[in-house]
DRENPA-115256 format. One line per field, with one value per residue (C-alpha): residue in three letters; x, y, z. Coordinates in pm, 1 decimal, always signed. Layout:
BEGIN
mise: [ala  ...] $
xx: [X  ...] $
yy: [Y  ...] $
zz: [Z  ...] $
***
This chain:
BEGIN
mise: [met  lys  ile  lys  tyr  phe  met  val  leu  lys  val  met  thr  phe  leu  ala  leu  phe  thr  asp  cys  leu  ala  gln  val  ser  leu  asp  cys  ala  val  leu  asp  thr  his  leu  phe  arg  ser  ser  ala  met  his  trp  tyr  phe  ile  his  glu  arg  glu  asn  val  ile  asn  ala  arg  pro  gly  his  pro  lys  his  arg  ser  asn  gln  leu  ala  ala  ile  gly  asp  asn  ile  leu  leu  tyr  gln  gln  glu  asn  gly  gly  trp  pro  lys  asn  tyr  asp  met  gln  ala  ile  leu  thr  glu  ser  gln  lys  asp  ser  leu  met  lys  ala  lys  asn  met  leu  glu  thr  thr  phe  asp  asn  ser  thr  thr  tyr  ser  gln  ile  glu  ser  met  ala  lys  ile  tyr  thr  val  thr  gly  glu  glu  lys  tyr  lys  thr  ala  cys  leu  lys  gly  leu  asp  tyr  thr  leu  ala  ala  gln  tyr  pro  asn  gly  gly  trp  pro  gln  ile  tyr  pro  leu  lys  asp  asp  tyr  ser  arg  tyr  ile  thr  phe  asn  asp  asp  val  met  ile  gly  ile  met  gln  met  phe  lys  asp  ile  leu  asp  asn  asn  pro  cys  tyr  glu  phe  val  asp  ile  gly  arg  arg  ala  asn  ile  lys  asp  ser  phe  asp  arg  gly  ile  lys  cys  ile  leu  glu  cys  gln  val  lys  glu  asn  gly  lys  leu  thr  ala  trp  ala  gln  gln  his  asp  glu  arg  thr  leu  phe  pro  ala  pro  ala  arg  lys  phe  glu  pro  val  ala  leu  cys  ser  arg  glu  ser  ala  val  ile  ala  asn  phe  leu  met  glu  ile  glu  asn  pro  glu  arg  glu  val  ile  asn  ala  ile  gln  ala  ala  ile  lys  trp  phe  asp  glu  gln  lys  ile  thr  gly  ile  arg  ile  glu  thr  phe  glu  ala  glu  glu  ile  asn  val  tyr  pro  ser  gly  ala  ile  lys  thr  asp  lys  lys  val  val  lys  asp  pro  leu  ala  pro  pro  val  trp  pro  arg  phe  tyr  glu  leu  asn  ser  ala  lys  pro  leu  phe  cys  thr  arg  thr  gly  asn  ile  val  tyr  ser  phe  ala  glu  val  asp  arg  glu  arg  arg  val  gly  tyr  gly  trp  tyr  thr  tyr  leu  pro  gln  glu  thr  leu  asn  lys  tyr  arg  ser  trp  gln  lys  arg  trp  ile  asn] $
xx: [+11866.3  +12099.8  +11805.2  +11612.4  +11912.1  +11956.3  +11588.1  +11609.4  +11925.5  +11753.2  +11452.6  +11677.0  +11879.3  +11559.8  +11424.9  +11751.1  +11751.3  +11383.3  +11447.6  +11738.2  +11517.0  +11243.9  +11496.8  +11626.8  +11272.0  +11201.1  +11513.5  +11439.3  +11076.9  +11150.6  +11061.2  +11167.9  +10897.4  +11071.7  +10782.7  +10950.7  +11237.2  +11010.0  +11023.3  +11402.2  +11419.7  +11180.2  +11405.3  +11711.5  +11559.9  +11362.7  +11502.5  +11879.8  +11980.9  +12312.1  +12434.6  +12417.5  +12744.4  +12623.3  +12339.5  +12100.1  +12167.6  +11892.5  +11710.1  +11900.8  +11861.7  +11724.1  +11753.6  +11434.6  +11276.3  +11362.6  +11735.1  +11791.3  +12169.2  +12216.4  +11985.0  +12140.7  +12488.7  +12362.0  +12222.1  +12558.5  +12733.7  +12515.5  +12544.2  +12770.6  +13034.4  +12800.3  +12541.9  +12283.7  +12196.9  +12173.9  +11844.5  +11742.3  +11899.5  +11743.8  +11841.2  +11739.9  +11956.0  +12222.1  +12539.7  +12849.3  +13191.6  +13265.3  +12949.0  +13032.4  +13380.8  +13236.7  +13007.1  +13291.7  +13493.4  +13199.1  +13154.8  +13241.7  +12971.2  +12743.0  +12430.6  +12246.5  +11873.8  +11531.1  +11367.3  +11197.2  +11164.3  +11541.4  +11742.9  +11453.1  +11353.1  +11713.6  +11733.1  +11412.0  +11542.0  +11874.3  +11686.5  +11473.3  +11765.4  +11969.9  +11677.0  +11657.9  +12028.0  +12195.6  +12479.0  +12634.7  +12720.9  +12350.7  +12292.8  +12590.5  +12457.4  +12112.4  +12246.4  +12470.1  +12164.9  +11967.0  +12249.3  +12251.9  +11876.3  +11896.2  +12177.2  +11978.2  +11682.7  +11638.9  +11611.0  +11246.3  +11171.4  +11157.1  +11370.6  +11514.7  +11502.2  +11883.0  +12147.5  +12413.7  +12216.9  +12226.5  +12145.7  +11818.8  +11461.1  +11584.3  +11659.8  +11288.7  +11105.5  +10974.3  +10643.2  +10654.2  +10681.8  +10647.7  +10996.8  +10912.1  +10629.4  +10843.3  +11104.6  +10845.7  +10679.2  +11015.2  +11078.6  +10726.5  +10793.5  +11105.3  +10925.9  +10636.3  +10886.9  +10866.5  +11065.8  +11286.1  +11436.2  +11490.3  +11866.9  +11841.3  +12007.8  +11856.3  +12059.1  +11948.1  +11589.2  +11596.7  +11728.3  +11464.8  +11188.6  +11307.5  +11333.4  +10985.1  +10828.0  +10990.5  +10870.0  +10508.9  +10542.6  +10678.1  +10394.3  +10137.1  +10309.6  +10332.4  +9957.0  +9842.3  +9596.6  +9371.9  +9129.2  +9204.3  +9118.7  +9350.4  +9339.8  +9600.6  +9973.8  +10198.6  +10449.4  +10736.4  +10764.7  +11041.1  +11280.2  +11287.2  +10941.2  +10750.6  +10549.0  +10457.8  +10740.1  +10788.9  +11005.7  +11052.4  +10914.4  +10592.6  +10548.5  +10423.5  +10339.9  +10005.8  +9810.9  +9861.0  +9586.1  +9796.8  +10068.4  +9808.2  +9623.1  +9944.8  +10006.6  +9651.2  +9667.3  +9989.0  +9850.8  +9552.5  +9791.8  +9905.0  +9768.5  +9608.0  +9645.4  +9686.9  +9421.3  +9648.7  +9675.5  +9299.3  +9238.7  +9483.1  +9313.0  +8961.8  +9060.4  +9222.6  +8916.9  +8691.4  +8920.8  +8923.4  +8545.2  +8509.5  +8762.1  +8654.0  +8534.5  +8260.2  +8126.8  +8460.8  +8730.5  +9078.1  +9096.8  +9418.7  +9409.3  +9647.0  +9795.8  +10060.2  +10404.0  +10644.3  +11004.9  +11076.4  +11287.2  +11623.5  +11473.9  +11163.5  +10860.3  +10522.8  +10244.1  +9947.6  +9771.5  +9523.0  +9207.4  +8926.6  +8589.4  +8246.2  +8119.2  +7833.6  +7922.8  +8289.3  +8417.3  +8532.0  +8872.6  +9106.2  +9341.6  +9690.8  +9736.7  +9506.5  +9581.9  +9640.2  +9346.2  +9117.8  +9141.4  +9118.4  +9266.5  +9583.0  +9824.0  +10161.9  +10351.0  +10701.8  +10840.3  +10648.6  +10349.5  +10048.2  +9730.4  +9383.7  +9277.7  +9432.1  +9404.4  +9646.9  +9928.1  +10181.3  +10145.4  +10474.9  +10372.2  +10009.4  +10118.8  +10433.3  +10298.3  +10019.4  +9786.7  +9486.1  +9454.9  +9195.4  +9394.5  +9191.1  +8891.6  +9091.0  +9161.0  +8792.1  +8709.5  +8979.3  +8850.8  +8516.8  +8674.8  +8934.1  +8656.0  +8478.3  +8795.8  +8909.1  +8616.3  +8364.5] $
yy: [+1718.2  +1704.7  +1629.3  +1925.1  +2156.5  +2030.2  +2097.1  +2453.7  +2514.5  +2390.9  +2618.5  +2920.5  +2845.7  +2812.7  +3142.5  +3319.9  +3184.0  +3270.3  +3627.2  +3661.7  +3532.4  +3781.2  +4063.0  +3948.7  +3920.6  +4270.5  +4399.2  +4215.9  +4325.0  +4690.8  +4882.0  +5235.1  +5463.1  +5585.4  +5780.8  +6113.3  +6017.1  +5963.9  +6317.9  +6324.8  +5970.8  +6058.6  +6347.5  +6121.7  +5852.8  +6061.6  +6413.7  +6365.0  +6695.8  +6827.3  +6905.5  +6543.9  +6384.0  +6041.2  +5936.3  +5644.2  +5350.6  +5179.9  +4936.1  +5061.4  +4804.8  +4916.5  +4810.6  +4684.3  +4915.9  +4670.3  +4678.4  +4954.0  +4939.8  +4945.0  +5246.3  +5410.4  +5376.3  +5529.3  +5825.7  +5867.6  +5872.4  +6155.2  +6370.3  +6669.3  +6802.4  +7085.3  +6830.9  +6873.3  +6666.1  +6736.9  +6668.1  +6446.3  +6111.0  +5780.5  +5677.9  +5317.7  +5278.9  +5008.4  +5199.1  +5076.8  +5120.7  +5388.6  +5578.9  +5554.6  +5688.4  +5983.1  +6071.0  +6055.7  +6297.9  +6540.4  +6575.5  +6945.5  +7040.1  +7301.5  +7248.5  +7125.7  +7180.5  +7110.7  +7100.6  +6783.5  +6658.5  +6658.2  +6673.8  +6654.8  +6315.6  +6192.8  +6313.7  +6129.3  +5814.8  +5834.5  +5858.9  +5554.2  +5348.8  +5433.4  +5337.9  +4993.7  +4919.9  +5111.1  +5207.3  +5533.8  +5655.4  +5702.5  +5895.3  +6120.5  +6189.3  +6269.5  +6520.4  +6679.1  +6716.5  +6878.8  +7128.1  +7211.4  +7269.0  +7497.5  +7697.2  +7741.1  +7915.1  +8289.5  +8496.4  +8565.8  +8192.4  +8102.8  +7860.5  +7902.8  +7627.9  +7601.1  +7665.2  +7808.2  +8082.2  +8145.3  +8471.2  +8358.7  +8267.5  +7980.4  +8246.2  +8305.3  +8151.5  +7839.9  +7664.1  +7510.0  +7129.1  +7132.6  +7271.2  +7469.3  +7248.7  +6936.1  +7084.9  +7206.5  +6862.9  +6701.7  +6947.7  +6889.2  +6514.5  +6576.9  +6812.8  +6566.3  +6305.3  +6069.7  +5763.5  +5768.6  +6097.7  +5990.4  +6040.4  +6412.9  +6597.6  +6866.5  +7149.0  +7069.4  +7026.2  +7378.3  +7514.0  +7320.1  +7458.9  +7813.9  +7740.4  +7587.7  +7885.1  +8126.9  +7908.3  +7932.4  +8309.2  +8328.6  +8115.2  +8343.6  +8658.0  +8525.4  +8465.7  +8715.4  +8983.3  +9139.4  +9421.7  +9375.5  +9003.3  +8702.5  +8467.3  +8202.0  +8169.7  +8190.6  +7925.3  +8159.1  +8470.8  +8729.8  +8658.1  +9026.1  +9170.3  +8838.5  +8941.1  +8674.4  +8619.9  +8437.4  +8130.9  +7951.5  +8119.3  +7918.6  +7988.1  +8347.8  +8562.8  +8419.7  +8262.9  +7887.6  +7641.2  +7327.3  +7472.3  +7662.0  +7337.1  +7174.2  +7472.3  +7469.4  +7093.3  +7139.2  +7424.2  +7206.7  +6954.4  +7204.2  +7124.2  +7408.5  +7656.8  +8025.9  +8268.6  +8377.7  +8018.1  +7970.0  +8289.0  +8178.5  +7839.5  +7982.3  +8243.0  +7978.6  +7752.9  +8038.8  +8110.6  +7742.9  +7728.3  +8045.5  +7943.6  +7586.5  +7502.6  +7247.8  +7077.8  +7005.0  +6739.7  +6711.3  +6432.8  +6265.8  +6112.5  +5956.3  +6196.6  +6220.5  +6139.8  +6430.2  +6423.5  +6678.5  +6499.6  +6321.4  +6008.6  +5977.6  +6119.2  +6253.3  +6030.6  +6193.1  +6525.7  +6680.4  +6885.3  +7028.6  +6862.3  +6938.0  +6686.0  +6775.7  +6479.1  +6569.8  +6662.2  +7019.5  +7107.8  +7401.9  +7560.8  +7577.2  +7952.1  +8245.5  +8601.4  +8838.8  +9065.4  +8930.6  +8560.5  +8477.8  +8135.2  +8172.5  +7947.1  +7989.7  +7876.1  +7733.1  +8073.5  +8261.7  +8403.5  +8423.7  +8278.2  +8235.7  +7898.4  +7553.9  +7497.6  +7784.9  +7619.0  +7449.0  +7072.3  +6993.7  +7208.7  +7097.6  +6739.4  +6806.4  +7028.5  +7006.5  +7288.5  +7158.7  +6998.2  +6820.1  +6859.8  +7152.1  +6919.4  +6709.1  +7030.1  +7121.5  +6770.7  +6787.4  +7124.1  +6974.9  +6761.6  +7027.7  +7283.6  +7061.1  +7042.5  +7402.1  +7633.0  +7689.5] $
zz: [+17265.4  +16964.5  +16736.5  +16879.9  +16833.1  +16477.8  +16401.0  +16540.5  +16338.1  +16021.4  +16080.9  +16143.6  +15830.2  +15626.5  +15762.6  +15683.3  +15328.8  +15289.5  +15408.1  +15165.5  +14884.7  +14970.9  +14968.6  +14631.5  +14492.4  +14622.0  +14448.0  +14124.1  +14118.7  +14193.2  +13879.0  +13797.2  +13662.5  +13349.1  +13195.0  +13276.5  +13046.2  +12746.2  +12609.5  +12603.1  +12467.7  +12185.4  +12082.1  +12093.2  +11873.5  +11626.4  +11604.1  +11637.3  +11793.9  +11659.5  +12011.3  +12127.0  +12237.2  +12124.1  +11894.9  +11888.1  +11659.7  +11455.8  +11682.2  +11985.3  +12271.2  +12609.0  +12969.5  +13130.3  +13387.9  +13669.3  +13585.8  +13838.2  +13866.2  +13489.0  +13447.4  +13752.3  +13604.9  +13280.4  +13471.6  +13645.6  +13307.7  +13183.7  +13499.8  +13442.4  +13682.8  +13790.4  +13910.3  +13632.9  +13328.3  +12953.7  +12776.2  +12485.7  +12568.8  +12670.6  +13022.6  +12944.6  +12633.1  +12647.6  +12564.2  +12386.3  +12546.6  +12288.2  +12379.5  +12750.1  +12680.6  +12485.9  +12775.2  +13025.8  +12811.3  +12798.9  +13177.2  +13171.9  +12922.1  +13074.0  +12864.5  +13172.3  +13188.7  +13336.8  +12992.6  +12866.6  +13226.3  +13269.8  +13594.2  +13840.1  +13697.8  +13720.3  +14081.1  +14167.1  +13997.7  +14183.3  +14513.2  +14433.1  +14306.2  +14616.1  +14841.8  +14679.0  +14626.0  +14910.5  +14671.0  +14795.1  +14443.8  +14365.9  +14687.7  +14609.7  +14259.8  +14397.7  +14650.7  +14387.9  +14164.5  +14445.0  +14503.9  +14132.9  +14137.8  +14441.0  +14278.7  +13955.7  +14121.7  +14082.4  +14402.7  +14311.7  +14323.6  +13954.0  +13754.5  +13406.5  +13148.7  +13127.8  +13392.8  +13377.5  +13206.2  +12833.4  +12658.0  +12498.5  +12591.3  +12811.6  +13076.2  +13128.1  +13421.3  +13250.7  +13307.9  +12959.8  +12960.8  +13341.5  +13411.3  +13723.1  +13847.0  +13800.5  +14031.8  +14280.9  +14291.4  +14366.0  +14649.2  +14781.4  +14790.6  +14998.5  +15236.8  +15266.5  +15388.5  +15092.4  +15212.8  +14902.2  +15022.1  +15383.2  +15346.2  +15260.9  +15549.5  +15770.5  +15617.7  +15263.7  +15379.7  +15524.6  +15194.9  +15004.2  +15229.2  +15163.4  +14791.0  +14783.7  +14962.4  +14718.6  +14432.6  +14551.5  +14582.3  +14227.2  +14088.5  +14248.5  +14125.7  +13769.8  +13739.3  +13478.4  +13584.7  +13318.9  +13394.7  +13763.6  +13761.1  +13790.1  +13491.0  +13400.8  +13332.4  +13027.1  +12920.1  +13009.3  +13223.0  +13213.3  +13500.6  +13603.7  +13531.4  +13560.2  +13251.7  +12991.5  +12742.6  +12408.9  +12346.6  +12016.0  +11703.6  +11725.2  +12099.8  +12126.5  +12426.0  +12535.8  +12818.4  +12807.8  +12901.8  +12937.5  +13158.9  +13362.7  +13428.0  +13553.9  +13782.3  +13920.6  +13980.2  +14174.7  +14385.5  +14477.7  +14634.0  +14897.7  +15242.7  +15439.6  +15153.6  +15226.1  +15100.9  +14812.4  +14691.3  +14716.2  +14518.5  +14247.9  +14209.8  +14198.8  +13939.8  +13720.8  +13748.8  +13641.5  +13345.2  +13235.6  +13252.6  +13044.2  +12777.3  +12704.8  +12354.4  +12293.6  +11983.0  +11814.3  +11821.0  +11670.7  +11416.1  +11299.8  +10953.6  +10701.4  +10448.1  +10180.9  +10321.3  +10366.0  +10490.0  +10761.3  +11022.7  +10980.0  +11130.9  +10918.1  +10745.1  +10854.5  +10728.5  +10904.1  +10934.3  +11178.1  +11144.3  +11354.6  +11292.1  +11435.3  +11688.1  +11925.1  +12148.6  +12188.6  +12536.5  +12604.5  +12462.3  +12512.0  +12254.9  +12403.2  +12348.4  +12417.0  +12313.8  +12602.8  +12688.4  +12412.5  +12517.6  +12146.0  +12058.3  +11852.6  +11667.4  +11499.9  +11194.5  +11226.5  +11118.0  +11386.5  +11199.5  +11431.0  +11281.6  +11426.1  +11290.8  +11322.2  +10945.9  +10880.4  +11073.8  +10845.4  +10847.5  +11022.0  +11318.9  +11301.8  +11360.1  +11563.3  +11841.7  +12099.4  +11994.3  +12188.6  +12529.0  +12741.6  +13063.4  +13206.5  +13235.0  +13481.0  +13671.5  +13679.6  +13804.5  +14071.8  +14188.2  +14297.8  +14570.8  +14655.5  +14705.4  +14956.5  +15167.1  +15168.1  +15083.8  +15359.3] $
***
């Protein structure tokens, strides 16, 4: 009897240890998807914004993507008192004690933003890290970030690039660099009961549902109508009139193929879409099909080195070359009403050929995109589901 009891005890002890090991393996193997931080990280390492509280050091070390607590603590350091985050830092960077101290002293800065995939990606990461670790501080930061995001929304459903608001183009409703769609996707994940957001309370969920519905309404109202027909969207829209608006000097008032593709892709993820959503998608698809350019490709080649950034030189250039086998491509900007492709110099001069763009902007900005082809491909299966 004693031997039998001893054997049972050994088996139970082994199972307990095995379970603990599995849990530890699960924790160690959990990897954070840090791709949304890449835009901000690139700016931190290569552009050295003057507004940054801390700057990258040469060969700056980074946490691995499975070091969740270390990355989570970094994200907490960067979160401001209002619940948002500043852009253009690397959440994976291993920080010195001096850098951590500088960030703690800057907690009341109000340059908090959704630009460069900021804030909504930190919120998502906090939710995932809390789900794995169970550490309450990450949950608290996530909820505080959600409250900030809800507060930043305009009554008409749009979001600015920066909140609290500044008196410049960042006030506009921003589709550029996926600001608004990034937020809307996060809210959709919550409303779709993504397990990582299981802890979000009923009250916040109700506010998020209202916010999401107003966001959809805003997206539909921003779609540009020309000659009575819906077309696509601009990078920015005036927060009062909803008309297309300019941003930086090289980002003019125009219809924008890349951002419009992101918007259309998002709208196609909505289950049981209303007629207005269906109409918006079909109009955008028609516009993409009409505006595609075939028989060319964008070639990158080595060129004479020029110094334009504090962190280094440009050693390449780009040009348009004829290629009958190239896939369809879309210029990023199209002139309103004429749908003529347009480009800009760094100083804001509108030009109508890629070759006329100054080299720094030619290389340093995405003037062409292939993304609408993905949208056209996605539409085929979407159409089978929702169009009778």
